[in-house]
C-alpha positions as CSV (number, residue, x, y, z in Angstrom):
1,M,-16.7,5.7,5.4
2,S,-17.4,9.3,6.0
3,I,-16.2,12.2,3.9
4,R,-13.7,13.0,6.7
5,T,-12.1,9.5,6.7
6,D,-12.1,9.5,2.9
7,K,-10.1,12.8,2.9
8,V,-7.7,11.5,5.5
9,A,-7.2,8.3,3.7
10,S,-6.6,10.1,0.4
11,L,-4.0,12.4,2.0
12,L,-2.3,9.5,3.7
13,Q,-2.1,7.6,0.4
14,K,-0.6,10.6,-1.3
15,E,2.0,11.2,1.4
16,L,2.9,7.6,1.9
17,S,3.4,7.2,-1.9
18,S,5.7,10.1,-1.9
19,I,7.6,8.7,1.2
20,F,8.0,5.3,-0.5
21,E,9.2,7.0,-3.7
22,K,11.6,9.7,-2.3
23,E,12.6,9.0,1.3
24,L,12.8,5.3,1.9
25,P,16.0,3.7,0.7
26,R,15.2,1.6,-2.3
27,R,15.9,-2.0,-1.4
28,G,14.1,-4.9,-3.1
29,P,11.0,-4.8,-5.2
30,L,8.9,-1.9,-6.2
31,L,6.2,-0.9,-3.7
32,T,3.0,1.0,-4.7
33,V,0.4,2.3,-2.2
34,V,-2.8,1.0,-3.7
35,E,-5.3,2.1,-1.1
36,V,-5.5,3.4,2.5
37,R,-8.5,2.8,4.7
38,V,-8.8,4.7,8.0
39,T,-10.9,3.7,11.0
40,N,-13.7,6.1,12.0
41,D,-11.7,7.3,15.0
42,L,-8.7,8.0,12.7
43,G,-6.6,5.8,15.0
44,I,-5.5,3.2,12.5
45,A,-4.6,3.5,8.8
46,R,-4.6,0.2,6.9
47,V,-2.2,0.6,4.0
48,Y,-2.6,-1.7,1.1
49,V,0.5,-2.0,-1.0
50,S,1.2,-3.8,-4.3
51,V,4.6,-5.4,-4.4
52,I,6.2,-6.4,-7.7
53,G,8.4,-9.4,-7.3
54,D,8.3,-13.1,-6.5
55,D,6.9,-14.6,-3.3
56,V,10.1,-14.3,-1.3
57,E,10.6,-10.6,-2.4
58,R,7.0,-9.8,-1.5
59,R,7.3,-11.4,2.0
60,E,10.6,-9.6,2.6
61,A,9.1,-6.2,1.5
62,L,6.1,-6.6,3.8
63,H,8.4,-7.7,6.7
64,R,10.6,-4.6,6.1
65,L,7.5,-2.3,6.1
66,Q,6.4,-3.8,9.4
67,N,9.9,-3.3,10.9
68,E,10.1,0.3,9.6
69,K,6.6,1.2,10.6
70,K,7.7,3.7,13.3
71,Y,10.2,5.4,11.1
72,I,7.6,5.7,8.3
73,R,5.1,7.1,10.7
74,K,7.7,9.6,11.9
75,L,8.3,10.7,8.3
76,L,4.6,11.0,7.8
77,S,4.2,13.1,11.0
78,S,6.9,15.5,9.8
79,R,4.9,16.1,6.6
80,I,1.3,16.4,8.0
81,R,1.5,17.1,11.7
82,H,0.0,20.5,11.2
83,Q,-3.2,18.9,9.9
84,F,-3.7,16.2,12.6
85,R,-3.5,16.1,16.4
86,R,-2.5,12.5,16.2
87,I,-1.0,10.5,13.3
88,P,-2.8,7.1,12.8
89,E,-1.0,3.9,13.6
90,L,0.0,2.2,10.4
91,E,-0.8,-1.4,9.4
92,F,0.5,-2.7,6.1
93,Y,-1.2,-5.3,4.0
94,E,-0.4,-6.8,0.6
95,D,-2.9,-6.0,-2.2
96,R,-2.8,-8.8,-4.8
97,L,-5.5,-7.4,-7.0
98,F,-3.2,-6.7,-9.9
99,E,-1.8,-10.2,-9.8
100,K,-5.3,-11.7,-9.7
101,A,-6.5,-9.5,-12.5
102,S,-3.5,-10.5,-14.6
103,R,-4.4,-14.2,-14.0
104,I,-8.0,-13.7,-14.9
105,E,-6.9,-11.8,-18.1
106,E,-4.6,-14.7,-19.0
107,L,-7.4,-17.3,-18.4
108,L,-9.9,-15.3,-20.6
109,K,-7.3,-15.0,-23.4
110,Q,-6.8,-18.8,-23.3
111,A,-10.5,-19.4,-23.3
112,L,-11.0,-17.1,-26.3
113,D,-8.1,-18.6,-28.2
114,G,-9.7,-22.0,-27.9
115,P,-8.1,-25.3,-26.9
116,S,-4.4,-25.8,-27.6
117,K,-3.5,-28.2,-30.4
């Protein structure tokens, strides 16, 4: 990544987080923008979100994001259009790092506590 793409990704993450928090109707589980990666040509922004909920809620939340992609991009455009000629296309992906880290933490705790009696 270049400094330019890093700055764009950081701005997009900040603005998308704000949009999720303030402008999208709150339906379903909590969504958090974990990371945004932008292609070198700034044409695509890959948005990684953490979804708190069970498997069904996570699938539904990602499906909803995919369906509302154009609307979210429009909201994003209204906030940052003065800084870009073109707003990147948005792609949403689930980031399960928190879930994996929690599982590893749980396994380490079990290992340190020793075998169950």
